[in-house]
N, C-alpha and C positions, 0 to 999 in steps of 0.2 A: 686556722682551721685545717691546715695541711695534715693529712694522715688521720684525721678523726673519723672514726666509724662508730655511729651510735648503736648499731645492732650488736648484741652479744647473744647469738642464737645457735642452736643446733636442733636437729629433728627430735621430735618426741620428748621434749622436756616436760617436767611436771608442771611448772609455772613459768609463764613469760610475763614479767612486769612491764606494763605498757604505759609510758609517760605520754603527756600531751604532745610535746616536742622537745628537742634538745635545748638546753639553756645555752646562751651565748658563752657563758663561762665554761661549760662542759666542752663546747667546740674549741674554745681557746686553749683549755688545759689538755684536751685530747682524751678525756675520760668522763663517763656518765656520773651524774650526781656528785660532782667534785667540789661544789661550793661548801665551805666549812659550816654553813648554816643548814645544809640539807641533812635530814635525819635518816635517809634511806638505809645507809649501811648499818647504822646503829639499830634501827628498827628490825631489819632482817635478822641480825644476830639475836637480839632480845626476844624475837618471836619464834626463834628456833630453826629458821631456814639455814643458818650457817653455824658451825660450832666455834667459830672465831669471828671477831669483827673484821670484816674485809675493809679495805680502803678503796677509793675510786681507782687507784692504780692497779688494784687486784681484780678489776671487774671481770676478766675472763675466767677467773677461778670460780665464779658463780656457776659456771657450767658443771663443775665437779659436784655441785649440790643439786643438780637437776633443774636449775633455774636459769632464766635468760632475761635480757632487757631489749626493749624496742620502743618506738614512739609512733603515734599515728601520723603526725606531720613531721617531715624530716628537716624542715627549715628551722635553724636555730634563731631564737629571739631572746632579748633580755628578760622578758616576762611572758608567761603563757597567755596572759590576757590579750596579747597581740594577735593570737590565732582566732580567726572568725569562724562562725558556724559554717559558712560557705566553704572555707578552706578544709574543714573537717570532712564535709560531704564530698569534696573533690578528691580527698585523700583516701576515702573509704575503699574504692575498688582495689587499689594497689595494696592497701593494708590488709584487706580480707584475703587477697591472693597470697600474701606473705604468710599469714597465719595458717591458711590451708596447706601451704608448702611445708611449713615447719611443724604443724599439727601438735601443739602443746596440749596437755591435759586441761590446763586452765589458762586463759588470758585474763590477767588481773589489771584492770584499768586503774591508774592512779589519779583519782578524781572522777567526777561525773561528766564533765563538760564534753569530752571527746565522744563518748558513747552516746550521750544524749543527743548531740548534734548529728552524729552519723545515722542514728535511728529516727531522727526528727521526733523524739519523745521527750517532752519536758520533765516528766516524772520518772526519774531513775532513783532507785533505792540503793542503800549500801549493801554490801555482801553479795551473795550468789544471786545471779539474775535469773528470772523465770524462763528466758529463752536463750538458746545458744547463740554464739556469734562466730561466724566462719567455721561452723561445724565443731565447735569446742565450747566447753563451759566458760561462761563469762562471769567475772567477779568484779565488784567495784570497791576499791579501797581509798581511804583518804590520801591525798597527795602529801608526801613527806617533805615537800619544799619548805625551806626556811621562811618563805613568804606566806605560807599557810599556817598561821598561828591559831586558827580556830580549833585545832586538835593538839592536845598536849602529847608529849612523848608517850605517856601511859596509855592514852586513848589510841594512838597509832599502834602501839604494841598489841593492845587488845584486838583491834581489827585485823591486823596481820596474823596474829596467833589463831584467830578463828579460821582463816584460810588455811594456815599450816595444819591445823587439826582436821580440816575437811578433806585434805588430799592425802590419802594413805600412802605410805612408803617414802615420803620425803625425809 
């Protein structure tokens, strides 16, 4: 895990993609979404966020496209299921402060669990959320993890394309 920094952030980005927490494999590899089964990089390209398919090693190039990466919980785990609702709630103040500091146009949560736990709201829908989070637009997208096979590649691309279309200027 030496030298691994999960945040790829700059101020005033168009979209910050927010994972639940870093995968152990990402921490070991030193790059976000580095598992060969993770569809994040392919989906971003197919949905129009990037004009080329980036690799995990290219993660800092994402800033060139007005996008960034972060996670609610900073502790790496083999699976996101190991993060409890209580851990999300404890992480909320620091995470909100980070989002206020960087102030993206949209914070896009990858999956419902983190936002649901932080807001103590069991019913979270997909897409744009009715309330802001940390003074910015909140959006919920399906998690592109290879462990999340409830969504096909095509379904992921449709969901991410909807966000891409909703944020002018990307």
